[in-house]
C-alpha positions as CSV (number, residue, x, y, z in Angstrom):
1,M,0.0,0.0,0.0
2,A,2.9,2.4,0.7
3,N,4.0,1.8,-2.9
4,D,0.6,2.6,-4.2
5,A,0.7,5.9,-2.3
6,I,4.1,6.7,-3.7
7,N,3.0,5.7,-7.2
8,D,-0.1,7.8,-6.9
9,F,1.9,10.8,-5.7
10,S,4.4,10.3,-8.5
11,V,1.7,10.1,-11.1
12,A,0.0,13.1,-9.6
13,L,3.3,15.1,-9.5
14,S,4.1,14.0,-13.2
15,N,0.6,15.3,-14.2
16,L,1.0,18.5,-12.4
17,V,4.4,19.1,-14.0
18,D,2.9,18.2,-17.4
19,T,0.0,20.5,-16.9
20,A,2.3,23.4,-15.7
21,G,4.5,22.8,-18.8
22,K,1.5,22.9,-21.1
23,L,0.3,26.1,-19.4
24,V,3.7,27.7,-19.8
25,Q,4.0,26.4,-23.5
26,G,0.4,27.9,-24.1
27,Q,1.4,31.3,-22.7
28,V,4.6,31.4,-24.8
29,D,2.4,30.5,-27.8
30,V,0.0,33.3,-27.0
31,L,2.8,35.7,-26.5
32,G,4.4,34.7,-29.9
33,A,1.2,35.1,-31.7
34,G,0.5,38.4,-30.0
35,A,4.0,39.6,-31.0
36,K,3.4,38.5,-34.6
37,A,0.1,40.2,-34.6
38,V,1.7,43.4,-33.4
39,V,4.4,43.2,-35.9
40,S,1.8,42.5,-38.8
41,V,-0.1,45.7,-37.6
42,V,2.9,48.0,-37.1
43,E,4.9,46.9,-40.1
44,P,2.5,48.5,-42.7
45,V,2.3,51.7,-40.5
46,V,6.0,52.0,-40.4
47,K,6.4,51.3,-44.1
48,S,3.9,54.0,-44.9
49,A,5.4,56.5,-42.6
50,L,9.0,55.8,-44.2
51,D,7.4,56.1,-47.8
52,L,5.7,59.4,-46.6
53,A,8.9,60.7,-45.2
54,G,10.8,59.7,-48.4
55,N,8.3,61.3,-50.7
56,A,8.5,64.6,-48.5
57,V,12.3,64.6,-48.8
58,N,12.0,64.1,-52.6
59,S,9.3,66.8,-52.9
60,A,11.6,69.2,-50.8
61,G,14.5,68.5,-53.0
62,Q,12.6,69.1,-56.3
63,L,11.3,72.4,-54.8
64,L,14.8,73.4,-53.9
65,Q,16.1,72.4,-57.4
66,D,13.2,74.4,-59.1
67,A,13.9,77.4,-56.8
68,T,17.6,77.4,-57.6
69,G,16.9,77.1,-61.3
70,T,14.5,79.9,-61.3
71,A,16.8,82.1,-59.2
72,G,19.6,81.4,-61.7
73,Q,17.3,82.3,-64.6
74,L,16.3,85.5,-62.9
75,L,19.9,86.3,-62.2
76,Q,21.0,85.6,-65.8
77,S,18.0,87.7,-67.3
78,A,18.9,90.6,-64.8
79,T,22.5,90.6,-65.7
80,G,21.7,90.6,-69.4
81,T,19.2,93.5,-68.9
82,A,21.8,95.4,-66.9
83,G,24.4,94.8,-69.7
84,Q,22.1,96.1,-72.3
85,L,21.1,99.0,-70.3
86,L,24.8,99.9,-69.8
87,Q,25.6,99.4,-73.5
88,S,22.7,101.8,-74.5
89,A,23.6,104.3,-72.0
90,T,27.3,104.2,-73.3
91,N,26.2,104.6,-76.8
92,T,23.9,107.5,-75.9
93,A,26.4,109.3,-74.0
94,G,28.9,108.7,-76.9
95,E,26.4,110.1,-79.5
96,V,25.8,113.2,-77.1
97,F,29.5,113.7,-76.7
98,Q,29.9,113.6,-80.5
99,N,27.1,116.0,-81.0
100,V,28.5,118.4,-78.5
101,T,31.9,118.2,-79.9
102,G,30.6,118.7,-83.3
103,T,28.6,121.7,-82.3
104,A,31.4,123.2,-80.4
105,G,33.5,122.7,-83.4
106,Q,31.1,124.5,-85.7
107,L,30.7,127.3,-83.1
108,V,34.5,127.8,-83.0
109,Q,34.6,127.8,-86.7
110,N,31.8,130.4,-87.0
111,V,33.3,132.7,-84.3
112,T,36.7,132.4,-86.0
113,A,35.1,133.2,-89.3
114,V,33.3,136.3,-87.8
115,I,36.4,137.5,-86.0
116,I,39.0,136.8,-88.6
117,P,37.3,137.4,-92.0
118,V,38.8,135.6,-94.8
119,K,40.6,137.9,-97.3
120,K,39.7,137.6,-100.9
């Protein structure tokens, strides 16, 4: 009878350890499934956030490139316009100087002709 009690205790202990092992294994399986579920939910959100960030960076780069190009065109246009204005002003000043010089020369000739009459 003593052996029966020891055998019953041994079987009960073995069943208890088996049940505890199964409970722990079940909890590990539940945690693993939960982790997989969290990853499967978070993964698309993170991917979308990264795609959105990448698109924002690309858009900012394109905007900067467009702004730089436009600024370059404006500077080139302003430089060309300034050059044309300077050339036009220089030409006008040259013409005015030529006209003044010519008029002054004619005045000197006329005054000289009046003051010093030509003898015939």
